Each structure stands twice: as C-alpha cells, then as structure tokens.
C-alpha positions in Angstrom: -13.4 -16.5 48.1 -16.5 -16.9 49.7 -19.2 -13.9 49.7 -19.0 -14.0 53.5 -15.2 -13.8 53.6 -15.2 -11.1 51.0 -17.7 -9.0 53.2 -15.5 -9.5 56.1 -12.2 -8.4 54.2 -14.3 -5.4 52.9 -15.4 -4.5 56.6 -12.1 -4.9 58.0 -10.6 -2.6 55.3 -13.2 0.0 55.8 -12.6 0.1 59.6 -8.8 0.1 59.0 -9.1 3.2 56.8 -11.1 5.0 59.5 -14.4 4.3 57.9 -17.5 2.5 59.0 -18.5 -0.6 57.2 -22.2 -0.4 56.3 -22.6 -3.1 53.6 -26.3 -2.9 52.5 -27.7 -1.5 55.8 -29.1 1.9 56.7 -28.5 3.5 60.1 -30.8 2.2 62.8 -32.5 5.5 63.2 -33.3 5.7 59.3 -36.0 2.8 59.7 -37.6 4.4 62.9 -40.7 6.9 62.4 -40.4 10.3 63.5 -42.2 11.2 66.8 -45.7 12.2 65.9 -48.3 14.7 67.4 -49.4 12.2 70.0 -46.0 10.7 70.8 -44.6 13.3 73.2 -45.4 14.8 76.6 -44.0 18.4 76.8 -42.7 20.0 80.1 -40.1 22.5 81.0 -37.6 22.9 83.9 -37.8 25.8 86.3 -36.3 29.1 84.9 -32.7 30.0 86.0 -30.2 32.8 85.3 -27.1 34.5 86.0 -25.0 37.3 84.6 -27.7 38.8 82.8 -28.9 35.7 81.1 -31.6 33.1 81.7 -33.0 29.8 80.5 -35.1 26.9 80.9 -35.0 23.4 79.4 -38.0 22.2 77.2 -38.5 18.5 77.8 -39.9 15.9 75.4 -40.9 12.4 76.7 -42.0 9.6 74.5 -45.4 8.6 75.8 -45.9 5.7 73.7 -44.8 2.1 73.6 -42.8 2.4 70.5 -39.5 4.0 69.7 -39.3 7.2 67.5 -37.2 10.0 66.6 -36.8 13.6 66.8 -34.6 15.8 64.5 -34.3 19.4 64.6 -35.6 22.5 66.5 -38.7 23.1 68.6 -40.5 26.2 67.7 -40.9 28.7 70.3 -43.0 31.9 70.7 -43.1 34.3 73.6 -46.8 35.3 74.1 -48.6 38.1 75.7 -51.4 37.7 78.3 -53.8 38.0 75.2 -51.7 35.3 73.4 -50.3 37.7 70.9 -46.9 36.7 69.7 -44.3 39.0 71.2 -41.4 37.3 69.5 -40.2 34.0 67.8 -37.2 32.3 69.2 -34.2 32.6 67.0 -32.9 29.0 66.2 -29.1 28.7 67.0 -27.1 25.6 67.5 -25.8 26.7 71.0 -25.3 29.7 73.2 -24.5 31.0 76.7 -26.5 28.5 78.6 -26.5 25.3 76.5 -27.2 23.7 73.3 -25.2 21.2 71.0 -21.5 21.3 70.4 -22.0 18.4 67.9 -24.3 19.8 65.4 -28.0 18.8 65.1 -28.4 15.2 66.3 -31.2 12.7 65.3 -32.6 11.8 68.7 -33.8 8.1 69.1 -36.6 8.1 72.0 -37.3 4.7 73.3 -40.6 4.5 75.3 -40.3 6.6 78.4 -37.1 8.3 77.3 -36.4 11.9 77.2 -35.1 14.5 74.8 -34.8 18.3 75.4 -34.0 21.7 74.1 -32.3 24.6 75.7 -34.2 27.9 75.6 -32.3 31.1 76.5 -32.6 34.9 76.6 -31.1 37.9 77.8 -32.6 40.0 80.9 -31.5 43.3 79.4 -31.4 45.1 76.0 -27.9 44.4 74.8 -28.1 47.4 72.5 -29.5 50.0 75.0 -28.7 48.1 78.2 -32.2 49.2 79.0 -35.3 46.9 80.0 -36.8 44.2 77.8 -40.5 43.1 77.2 -41.2 39.9 79.2 -43.9 37.5 78.0 -46.8 36.1 80.1 -46.2 32.5 78.7 -44.6 30.5 75.8 -45.9 28.2 73.0 -43.8 25.6 71.7 -44.1 23.1 69.0 -41.7 20.0 69.3 -39.5 19.2 66.2 -41.3 16.7 63.7 -44.8 17.8 65.0 -47.7 20.4 64.4 -48.8 20.1 68.2 -48.4 23.2 70.0 -48.3 23.3 73.7 -48.7 26.5 75.8 -46.3 26.5 79.0 -46.6 29.2 82.1 -43.1 30.4 81.3 -42.0 34.2 81.1 -39.1 34.8 78.8 -37.6 38.0 77.6 -38.0 38.9 74.0 -34.2 40.3 74.0 -32.1 37.7 72.1 -34.6 34.9 72.6 -32.9 31.7 71.2 -34.1 28.0 71.1 -31.4 25.3 70.4 -31.7 22.0 68.7 -33.5 18.8 70.3 -30.6 16.8 72.0 -30.9 13.5 74.0 -31.5 13.3 77.7 -32.8 16.0 79.9 -30.3 18.8 80.1 -30.5 20.5 76.8 -27.0 20.1 76.3 -25.1 17.7 74.0 
C-alpha cells in the first residue's frame, strides 16, 4: 500500500472513531505569534446593569496587518482618582453577565478583527447589603501583553470579576 493510501486509511479510521486526524500537523493557531504590546487597540463598551449587577465589555482590536493570537485573561484593576489600586478583578471563567461557557479559548485575530472580555461587578455589598466603593477609572492589560491602558470606567469593588478573552465583540462565548 502506498504512503498516501496508508495516510488516508489512518485519517478515515481516526475520524470514524470520533478523533481528529492530525498527521504531522500542528493546530493552525500554534504557528501564529501572540498579539504583542503594539498589536492591539483597547476600548470598552458602555456600562450596563440590572438586578444589582453591572458590566462592560473590554474590546481588543488587531491593529496590525498580521494575524496573531490572544489566550487567557486580561488584567483589570479598579483605580481611585489618584490612580491607587482599589481592587484587582478576580479572574473567573463566567458569571452573571457573561464570559465563556467553553473554557478559555485561544482567539485567532486576523487584521482588523476583535476579541473581547466581560467585566462585571455587584452594585451592593453581598455580605452586608450596604454600599460599595466605586472606582474613578480602570487599568487593563490585554492577555499576552504588558501594555496597560487606562479607561474612564467606574466599577464597584464588590465582586469585581473579569472573564477570559473570547472571539468577537460581546464578551460571551
């Protein structure tokens, strides 16, 4: 049997068993570089809320002419008016307002494409039902980078969470 015929039989057998035939090939995203410090433009949606929860969506746009990847969580800190860190957002896969129901994906960003991450918090203290401290702004660092961007967004420090970077603009995957 020829080599090409043996490979075809192996691929067919793997697919029949529910597997993926990957003979001598790595996933497409493995060969792509991570998006670096100058690759991304960072923005955020308007804040929205209901039933004591609020959120906004961090948006990361590939501003280069090259495809790159993002994997993991953005960093997010709530800042006072003097840029003192009030709280670090807890990294959670999903929450009340969004996130990922499929784990933490490697997002392939083609030129001009977006990835996003949901940021959420509670507007009241879940322990005392009292008031929470709100930030003056936030600082965020996209996954795979060390470039921090300050955004004029006020968030509560009560149960402040950030979810993983996912494909698209919605913060949900």
